[in-house]
C-alpha positions, 0 to 999 in steps of 0.5 A: 326235874323234881319241882315238874314232878311236883316232889320235894327235893329232901335236903335231909336224905344223903346217905351217899356222903361217903361215896362222894367223899370217895370221888372227891379223893380219887379226884384228888390222887388217891388210890382205891386202897387209900380211900378206902382205908380212909372211908371206912376206919378200919372197918371195910364194910362200913362205906356200903353200910354207912347210916345203914339204919337210918338211910332205911327210916328216912328212904322209908319217909321217902316213899310214904311221901312221894308214894311211887308204883315202884323203887329202883336200887343202886346194887350197893344202896340198901336202904333204897331196898331195905325200905321197899321191902318194909313198905311193900312196894315193888322194886328193881336193882341197877347193876351196873358192874360185873355180877361176880355174886352169882355163882353158876358151875364152871365160873370163875370165883370173882378175885385172883381167878383161883379156885377158891379152895385150890388157893396155896399162897397164906394170902389167898387163904387170909383173903377168904377167910376175911372175906367171908368174915366180913360178909357175916358182920355186915349180914348180921347187921344187915339182918339186924335192920331188916328185923329191926324194920319188920322184914324177914331174914334174908339167906344173902343180905349182903346183895342189895338186889330185887327179887323181882327184877336186877337190870344187869349193864351188860351182855352175854357176849361180854359174860361169863356163861352163866347156866344158872343166872336167877331169872330175875337177872336180865342183861340191857346191854353196857351203860356209859 
């Protein structure tokens, strides 16, 4: 496919090796928790931020080489979003997972289903604290990479979604009502 388009496959660009390793471990029967622990080496956000700096630089080179009109990145592929922003190219995001991060009134929180401030168990409170801490650590790292590539700081850097278009693989019928869903998010239906 790349040959017919006159594009060269860049063998050295292998950002997703952590995700590939995770799929192999899943095939071998490891649980999701075991996979996360093995790949993250005690730092869960590492899986999605693995090789972030070099992945962004590599993807910028790829954009300059291929000169696309548009970049479409997966919701967890931060180098694609960062490179597109740094190169000043239009970009869209493919979101094949639920949209837990766009909060709307009346929407249950992602996770246990308990309202965030009413979670009563120590485990719930520790989980909320750990989640917030991980978001701050990952957000600081993402914003540092943004700064290194001349991109303005993002208020919510953990989300790798485009400010122009996010294609959500679901429908309103399968989602909770979201009266305040950002206008750049569009439901396109389920996908397999």
